[in-house]
VEXTOR-77404 format. One record per residue (C-alpha): residue in one letter; x negated, y negated, z; residue number from 1. Coordinates in pm, 1 decimal. Each point is the difference from the previous one (the first is absolute). Example, Ala and Ser with C-alpha at 12.3 -4.5 7.8 and 13.67 -1.06 7.14 Angstrom:
- A,-1230.0,450.0,780.0,1
- S,-137.0,-344.0,-66.0,2
This chain:
- X,1873.8,1466.8,-38.6,1
- X,-137.0,-37.7,-353.6,2
- X,103.3,-311.2,-185.1,3
- X,-177.2,66.5,-331.7,4
- X,21.7,-276.5,-254.1,5
- X,217.6,-209.3,217.9,6
- X,-307.2,-66.3,221.9,7
- X,-119.6,-239.4,-274.7,8
- X,303.0,-222.3,22.3,9
- X,-97.0,-234.9,294.5,10
- X,-350.3,-71.1,-148.3,11
- X,139.3,-67.4,-348.0,12
- X,247.8,-246.2,148.2,13
- X,-282.9,-176.4,184.9,14
- X,-200.8,-40.2,-324.7,15
- X,291.4,-108.9,-206.8,16
- X,116.0,-269.6,241.8,17
- X,-350.7,-118.1,79.3,18
- X,-101.1,-40.5,-355.8,19
- X,324.6,-166.5,-112.8,20
- X,42.4,-235.5,299.8,21
- X,-362.8,-42.2,105.9,22
- X,128.1,37.6,360.2,23
- X,-186.4,271.1,200.2,24
- X,173.0,28.0,338.6,25
- X,350.5,7.9,-152.4,26
- X,-113.7,277.4,-243.8,27
- X,-152.5,214.3,281.2,28
- X,313.7,-46.4,221.6,29
- X,237.4,93.0,-288.5,30
- X,-200.7,310.2,-88.7,31
- X,-19.1,106.8,363.5,32
- X,376.3,-45.4,56.0,33
- X,76.1,214.9,-306.4,34
- X,-241.1,262.0,138.7,35
- X,178.8,-8.7,334.6,36
- X,333.4,52.3,-171.5,37
- X,-144.5,298.2,-181.3,38
- X,-144.3,148.2,318.0,39
- X,279.7,-81.2,254.5,40
- X,303.0,-29.2,-228.3,41
- X,283.4,-136.7,216.3,42
- X,-233.3,-10.0,290.8,43
- X,-258.1,-210.6,-178.3,44
- X,20.0,-287.6,236.6,45
- X,-116.8,208.8,297.0,46
- X,-289.0,142.4,-217.4,47
- X,-98.2,-358.0,-103.3,48
- X,1.0,-128.4,360.7,49
- X,-182.8,309.4,133.4,50
- X,-264.1,-15.7,-270.3,51
- X,-57.4,-373.9,33.5,52
- X,-50.0,35.4,371.1,53
- X,-231.5,293.2,-58.9,54
- X,-217.0,-210.9,-240.5,55
- X,-6.3,-292.4,247.9,56
- X,-110.6,235.1,276.1,57
- X,-271.8,148.9,-216.8,58
- X,-349.0,-92.9,145.7,59
- X,-131.1,-63.9,-343.4,60
- X,263.6,-261.2,-59.6,61
- X,-76.0,-162.5,328.8,62
- X,-372.0,2.9,-91.8,63
- X,68.5,-162.9,-339.7,64
- X,222.2,-272.4,149.7,65
- X,-259.1,-85.1,270.5,66
- X,-305.5,17.3,-230.9,67
- X,156.1,-198.8,-291.7,68
- X,163.6,-255.9,231.4,69
- X,-321.4,-56.1,192.8,70
- X,-191.8,-16.0,-325.1,71
- X,237.8,-287.0,-86.6,72
- X,-83.4,-162.7,333.5,73
- X,-372.4,36.5,-50.4,74
- X,21.5,-153.9,-346.2,75
- X,219.3,-292.4,114.1,76
- X,-250.9,-79.2,273.3,77
- X,-296.7,22.2,-225.5,78
- X,181.3,-234.9,-246.2,79
- X,103.5,-244.1,283.4,80
- X,-360.0,-12.0,129.7,81
- X,-136.9,-81.8,-345.6,82
- X,-175.6,334.1,-27.0,83
- X,162.4,85.7,-335.6,84
- X,-74.1,-340.6,-139.8,85
- X,-366.7,40.6,110.8,86
- X,-15.2,336.7,-165.9,87
- X,143.1,-148.1,-316.8,88
- X,-256.2,-282.3,1.7,89
- X,-277.4,256.9,49.9,90
- X,115.7,234.1,-277.6,91
- X,68.9,-294.0,-237.3,92
- X,-377.5,-80.1,5.3,93
- X,-60.0,342.7,-145.7,94
- X,274.9,-2.3,-250.5,95
- X,-40.7,-185.4,-327.9,96
- X,296.0,116.4,-204.6,97
- X,322.0,209.1,-8.8,98
- X,-180.2,334.1,-56.3,99
- X,-223.2,-66.8,301.2,100
- X,305.4,-62.8,215.3,101
- X,150.9,333.6,-98.0,102
- X,-326.2,194.3,28.1,103
- X,-55.4,-134.6,354.8,104
- X,356.3,96.3,95.1,105
- X,-68.4,348.6,-135.9,106
- X,-330.6,32.9,193.0,107
- X,163.7,-118.6,324.9,108
- X,271.2,266.2,-57.6,109
- X,-267.3,267.1,-32.8,110
- X,-188.2,-118.2,304.9,111
- X,315.9,3.9,217.3,112
- X,53.9,370.2,-67.8,113
- X,111.6,119.2,347.9,114
- X,363.3,-33.6,-31.6,115
- X,231.6,-102.3,-287.4,116
- X,211.7,-223.2,225.1,117
- X,-306.9,-181.5,124.4,118
- X,-117.1,-34.9,-353.6,119
- X,331.6,-118.6,-145.2,120
- X,75.4,-261.9,249.1,121
- X,-347.4,-142.8,74.3,122
- X,-156.9,-20.7,-349.1,123
- X,316.4,-131.5,-168.0,124
- X,57.4,-273.3,269.0,125
- X,-351.5,-134.7,7.9,126
- X,-41.8,-3.6,-386.2,127
- X,319.1,-200.4,-79.4,128
- X,-159.4,-345.3,-2.1,129
- X,-304.4,115.4,-191.5,130
- X,209.9,170.0,-278.9,131
- X,240.9,-302.0,-5.3,132
- X,-290.1,-233.0,-82.3,133
- X,-59.6,192.1,-328.6,134
- X,373.9,22.9,-82.7,135
- X,19.9,374.1,59.5,136
- X,357.4,104.4,51.4,137
- X,77.9,160.6,331.4,138
- X,122.1,314.9,-191.3,139
- X,-356.7,49.9,-126.8,140
- X,-144.1,-45.6,349.4,141
- X,246.4,253.8,129.7,142
- X,-100.2,243.9,-271.2,143
- X,-368.9,-27.6,81.3,144
- X,67.4,46.7,368.9,145
- X,229.9,286.0,-39.1,146
- X,-244.2,180.3,-228.9,147
- X,-259.6,6.3,282.7,148
- X,250.6,121.2,254.5,149
- X,79.5,363.9,13.3,150
- X,-217.3,67.4,-312.0,151
- X,-305.2,-105.0,195.9,152
- X,116.8,156.7,330.5,153
- X,22.8,345.5,-139.8,154
- X,-349.3,-21.7,-154.4,155
- X,-165.0,-93.9,334.1,156
- X,-9.2,293.4,247.3,157
- X,36.9,-237.5,304.1,158
- X,332.6,-149.7,-67.2,159
- X,350.3,62.2,145.4,160
- X,102.3,184.0,-322.8,161
- X,-295.6,233.3,-7.0,162
- X,24.7,78.5,366.3,163
- X,368.3,83.1,-37.9,164
- X,-52.7,224.5,-310.5,165
- X,-299.5,171.8,156.0,166
- X,224.6,97.7,293.2,167
- X,249.9,160.2,-234.9,168
- X,-281.1,181.8,-178.5,169
- X,-137.8,119.8,338.5,170
- X,331.7,157.6,71.0,171
- X,27.5,162.9,-334.2,172
- X,-227.2,283.9,115.1,173
- X,-195.9,26.5,-330.3,174
- X,-237.2,291.2,57.5,175
- X,-370.9,-79.8,-31.3,176
- X,63.8,-352.0,-108.0,177
- X,-136.1,-170.1,307.3,178
- X,149.7,-282.1,196.2,179
- X,287.5,-221.6,-120.5,180
- X,-239.6,-288.6,-58.2,181
- X,-250.4,211.4,-200.2,182
- X,281.0,115.9,-221.8,183
- X,114.5,-364.3,-39.7,184
- X,-352.3,-107.1,-90.0,185
- X,-11.9,265.5,-273.6,186
- X,322.4,-138.7,-159.5,187
- X,-106.5,-370.6,-7.1,188
- X,-172.2,35.4,-348.6,189
- X,336.7,125.4,-134.9,190
- X,220.6,-266.7,133.2,191
- X,8.0,-143.6,-352.3,192
- X,284.5,-243.5,44.3,193
- X,-170.1,-187.9,277.0,194
- X,-328.7,-22.8,-190.0,195
- X,160.6,-122.5,-310.0,196
- X,231.6,-251.3,171.5,197
- X,-291.6,-160.3,186.9,198
- X,-206.4,-21.7,-311.0,199
- X,273.3,-147.6,-212.1,200
- X,14.3,-311.8,226.4,201
- X,-330.5,-164.5,-109.7,202
- X,83.2,91.4,-370.3,203
- X,318.9,-204.0,50.3,204
- X,-184.9,-280.8,181.3,205
- X,-253.4,-52.7,-284.5,206
- X,269.4,46.5,-256.9,207
- X,-124.3,316.4,-162.9,208
- X,346.6,119.9,82.1,209
- X,232.8,-291.7,-97.1,210
- X,299.6,-116.5,204.5,211
- X,307.0,202.5,-97.1,212
- X,378.6,-5.3,37.6,213
- X,133.9,-205.8,281.4,214
- X,-346.7,-86.6,124.1,215
- X,-61.5,-185.7,-317.5,216
- X,303.0,-212.8,65.4,217
- X,-122.7,-63.2,358.5,218
- X,-341.1,-106.4,-133.5,219
- X,163.9,-243.9,-254.9,220
- X,212.8,-143.7,280.7,221
- X,-305.6,-59.9,232.0,222
- X,-215.2,-118.2,-286.1,223
- X,238.6,-247.6,-155.5,224
- X,176.4,-132.7,310.5,225
- X,-235.5,69.2,280.5,226
- X,281.3,193.1,180.0,227
- X,-179.5,296.4,137.8,228
- X,281.5,112.5,219.6,229
- X,289.2,163.8,-202.0,230
- X,339.0,-168.4,25.7,231
- X,194.5,109.8,298.6,232
- X,-313.6,116.5,185.9,233
- X,-78.4,-339.4,160.9,234
- X,91.4,122.6,349.9,235
- X,-196.8,328.5,-23.1,236
- X,-311.1,-140.9,182.0,237
- X,-60.1,-140.1,344.3,238
- X,103.1,-345.8,-114.5,239
- X,18.0,-173.0,341.6,240
- X,-349.0,111.8,88.5,241
- X,-140.5,-115.5,-335.8,242
- X,143.8,-353.0,64.8,243
- X,-174.1,-2.1,333.8,244
- X,-321.0,116.2,-159.1,245
- X,-14.2,-287.6,-243.6,246
- X,-45.5,-232.4,300.4,247
- X,-318.1,172.9,120.3,248
- X,-312.3,-189.7,-60.3,249
- X,-355.2,162.2,-13.5,250
- X,129.5,358.7,32.5,251
- X,-254.3,249.1,131.2,252
- X,-78.3,319.8,-185.5,253
- X,-44.3,200.0,324.4,254
- X,369.1,-60.1,85.3,255
- X,66.2,227.3,-301.1,256
- X,-301.2,228.1,34.2,257
- X,26.3,94.5,369.0,258
- X,373.2,112.3,2.3,259
- X,-35.9,194.2,-313.5,260
- X,-330.6,174.5,97.7,261
- X,152.2,79.6,339.7,262
- X,309.3,141.9,-165.7,263
- X,-213.2,227.6,-234.7,264
- X,-250.5,98.4,278.6,265
- X,260.9,106.5,256.9,266
- X,208.0,178.9,-264.5,267
- X,-296.9,217.6,-76.9,268
- X,-101.6,18.8,372.5,269
- X,344.6,134.1,103.4,270
- X,-8.0,291.8,-262.3,271
- X,142.7,-199.4,-289.8,272
- X,294.2,-137.7,203.0,273
- X,113.8,-329.3,-144.2,274
- X,238.1,-61.7,285.3,275
- X,-278.8,-3.7,260.8,276
- X,-217.4,-199.9,-241.9,277
- X,263.1,-279.2,-40.1,278
- X,58.0,-7.1,377.4,279
- X,-369.6,-49.3,59.3,280
- X,-13.7,-273.1,-264.4,281
- X,291.3,-170.2,154.1,282
- X,-163.8,-2.3,332.7,283
- X,-313.0,-155.9,-141.2,284
- X,194.3,-258.0,-198.0,285
- X,203.2,-102.5,310.6,286
- X,-329.7,-95.1,167.8,287
- X,-193.8,-128.8,-295.1,288
- X,232.9,-267.9,-128.0,289
- X,107.4,-159.3,328.5,290
- X,-361.1,-16.3,123.4,291
- X,-81.5,-219.6,-300.4,292
- X,305.2,-213.7,79.3,293
- X,120.7,30.0,-360.8,294
- X,333.7,142.4,120.7,295
- X,153.9,24.5,339.2,296
- X,101.2,327.4,159.9,297
- X,368.9,-90.2,-31.1,298
- X,-39.3,-86.8,-365.5,299
- X,-188.4,316.5,-83.9,300
- X,285.4,212.8,133.6,301
- X,249.8,-206.0,-209.4,302
- X,-219.1,57.7,-310.8,303
- X,-28.9,366.2,85.5,304
- X,378.3,45.2,27.2,305
- X,46.9,-191.2,-330.8,306
- X,-248.3,237.0,-163.8,307
- X,178.7,304.9,133.1,308
- X,330.1,-135.8,-129.8,309
- X,-149.0,-38.9,-349.3,310
- X,-33.6,373.3,-22.2,311
- X,359.7,79.2,79.8,312
- X,112.0,23.8,-372.1,313
- X,-275.0,236.4,-122.3,314
- X,56.9,214.2,322.3,315
- X,366.3,18.3,-82.1,316
- X,-89.1,146.5,-338.7,317
- X,-242.0,244.4,157.1,318
- X,264.7,117.9,262.8,319
- X,259.6,35.2,-282.2,320
- X,-242.1,212.8,-199.5,321
- X,-53.2,227.4,300.4,322
- X,380.4,43.6,27.3,323
- X,6.0,93.9,-371.6,324
- X,-281.1,243.6,59.4,325
- X,207.2,171.8,277.1,326
- X,289.7,26.0,-248.2,327
- X,-227.0,155.1,-268.9,328
- X,-146.1,237.1,257.3,329
- X,349.0,113.4,96.4,330
- X,88.2,48.8,-363.8,331
- X,-333.5,196.6,-49.1,332
- X,-82.5,-214.2,-304.7,333
- X,-375.5,83.8,-6.7,334
- X,51.3,365.5,44.0,335
- X,265.1,11.3,-282.9,336
- X,-227.3,-163.4,-246.6,337
- X,-295.3,220.1,90.5,338
- X,211.4,310.8,-23.7,339
- X,119.3,-94.6,-353.9,340
- X,-355.7,-77.5,-124.1,341
- X,-193.3,287.8,165.4,342
- X,117.1,286.4,-231.5,343
- X,-108.5,-187.0,-317.1,344
- X,-351.5,-68.3,123.7,345
- X,-315.4,123.5,-173.6,346
- X,-339.2,4.4,177.6,347
- X,-161.1,-249.4,-239.0,348
- X,288.0,-245.2,29.9,349
- X,62.7,37.0,368.2,350
- X,-194.3,-312.8,101.2,351
- X,170.9,-217.8,-255.7,352
- X,347.5,132.1,89.1,353
- X,-67.1,-39.2,370.4,354
- X,-108.3,-361.1,-53.9,355
- X,289.5,-95.8,-231.4,356
- X,278.0,168.7,208.8,357
- X,-120.8,-115.8,335.1,358
- X,-87.6,-347.5,-126.2,359
- X,359.5,-34.6,-128.5,360
- X,135.5,115.2,330.7,361
- X,-223.7,-245.5,187.0,362
- X,104.5,-283.0,-230.4,363
- X,364.1,78.0,40.9,364
- X,8.1,69.7,375.7,365
- X,-272.9,-227.1,134.8,366
- X,-112.5,288.4,218.1,367
- X,-374.3,87.9,-16.1,368
- X,-124.8,146.2,334.7,369
- X,326.4,207.3,14.7,370
- X,-64.1,112.2,-364.5,371
- X,-348.2,121.6,98.7,372
- X,136.6,189.2,302.0,373
- X,263.9,172.3,-223.6,374
- X,-198.7,66.0,-315.2,375
- X,-347.3,92.9,113.2,376
- X,109.7,322.7,171.7,377
- X,176.7,87.4,-327.1,378
- X,-268.1,-106.3,-248.8,379
- X,-302.1,140.6,187.6,380
- X,110.5,368.9,-2.4,381
- X,139.7,-39.1,-352.4,382
- X,-344.5,-122.7,-122.7,383
- X,-171.2,290.5,171.3,384
- X,236.4,248.9,-141.7,385
- X,-43.1,-146.1,-352.2,386
- X,-377.0,-24.6,41.4,387
- X,2.1,-380.6,-54.2,388
- X,-285.9,-207.1,143.1,389
- X,130.5,-88.7,340.0,390
- X,-169.3,-340.3,44.1,391
- X,143.9,-87.8,-335.0,392
- X,350.2,101.5,103.9,393
- X,-30.0,-196.4,327.4,394
- X,-123.8,-300.0,-184.2,395
- X,305.8,9.3,-215.7,396
- X,231.3,3.2,299.9,397
- X,-179.1,-292.2,165.1,398
- X,-18.8,-198.1,-324.8,399
- X,383.2,30.2,-19.7,400
- X,35.7,-157.8,342.9,401
- X,-233.1,-283.6,-100.7,402
- X,198.8,-59.8,-314.9,403
- X,321.0,-15.4,197.7,404
- X,-140.9,-243.9,256.1,405
- X,-129.4,-210.9,-282.4,406
- X,307.5,8.2,-230.2,407
- X,309.6,39.7,211.5,408
- X,161.5,-342.1,45.7,409
- X,122.9,69.0,352.4,410
- X,-324.5,177.8,118.0,411
- X,-139.6,-146.4,312.2,412
- X,-334.8,-103.5,-155.0,413
- X,182.8,-154.1,-306.4,414
- X,230.2,-200.7,231.8,415
- X,-283.7,-118.4,216.3,416
- X,-225.1,-88.2,-294.7,417
- X,281.9,-212.7,-143.9,418
- X,77.2,-150.4,343.5,419
- X,-360.2,-101.9,56.5,420
- X,-23.9,-143.5,-342.9,421
- X,312.5,-193.4,22.6,422
- X,216.5,170.4,-261.8,423
- X,298.7,230.9,2.2,424
- X,-80.0,371.0,5.2,425
- X,218.2,67.7,-313.9,426
- X,-191.4,-278.2,-193.0,427
- X,-318.1,152.4,109.7,428
- X,92.6,362.3,-93.3,429
- X,132.8,-102.5,-351.2,430
- X,-299.7,-215.0,-90.7,431
- X,-255.1,265.8,100.1,432
- X,184.0,287.8,-160.9,433
- X,-188.9,-9.4,-332.3,434
- X,-328.1,25.8,179.5,435
- X,126.8,285.9,224.0,436
- X,124.0,194.3,-303.6,437
- X,-333.4,-50.5,-177.0,438
- X,-177.7,136.1,303.9,439
- X,244.5,299.6,23.4,440
- X,-41.1,83.0,-372.7,441
- X,-376.4,6.7,25.8,442
- X,19.1,209.2,319.7,443
- X,235.9,244.4,-176.8,444
- X,-248.2,36.9,-285.1,445
- X,-280.1,68.4,256.9,446
- X,212.1,263.9,175.9,447
- X,62.0,171.1,-343.7,448
- X,-369.8,7.0,-67.4,449
- X,-90.5,124.8,348.5,450
- X,278.8,260.0,-10.0,451
- X,-159.0,154.9,-310.8,452
- X,-371.3,-37.7,91.0,453
- X,-45.7,33.6,375.1,454
């Protein structure tokens, strides 16, 4: 069944409710219910229950719940053992001012490029105390972390994002183009949004680009009152573990370094599988800390459970966004928008239009990998038919997903960056929006130039 313009209704409801109430889960649920009513009509309750069960049974959701929850456990244990405090003490010796703190956060985000979840949760959590020292609002910390999430992951051909997209490209059967990974590599120079978003961060850090909009208010609050955490976000962090950490004397840096290096090493070792990586890190941690007698085995399990529980709220947002994605897929939202735009495309403007249209869909729906799966098989033959540079067209598609992951206020990376930084996802999304739009504007200009010159 074709729903046409009606397919836009659930997403518009989500955006309106979220922006007016600053409540994310309620907005996602409201939009999804309206979508279920459109799809199922009088039978909508059955469609709602069936879809919810389908989402919860999805292996991807199970993977996300386990990975994010166990990330919360690892972070809580590192904090409890004093590892985060030791890392903060170490980094503080290298940092002399506010700009240094933000630049170090940015560098760490680039270094932890394997997975945007790993990046968002780890870097934001360990840098809180450092940025607090220089009265940097948590919203700014979340922006820096989020800007090195998906944006960096798509630029490095050994991340979860690149492996996923390479698989789609491999299945696209592009004649004489080589393997999926080689096609992906050829598109990296044209992933303009990712390049620009990453470069903008240090410009903001050293104040070449000034604080803007809601971020300016956050900076004023933190600078004048010392309140780095936005009002209403006080319970966003792992507060119980932070209290326990304050009692730790002479914290050891290796209690931070060993679990994190183990996490990164085994994530790479197991073919970029963050779940296996976090399981390995948990195993090492369960031995490392009790052997030093800094925490008993019973206590470490209590802390691990507390850390897992701290991730329930962001996980609820992620699950709700997946339910909305199912609604949008049933309404054929992405296909509807692509069908409207395709007839008015010109070869020179194809990269720009692809980026803008798909970025808008990604922002509105919070769906990125699904967007790639739907749009790449459409854009690739279209680009070939119109004699448009193929790597440029693919770069535009992937850039749109990076924009959506960066900008959408209920995107998983946005939610986790906010959670790790200790602020609400809606506050994070609103404060970073000016910088996201600046990056998108510059990327759009680059797509115009490339479309006419390459």
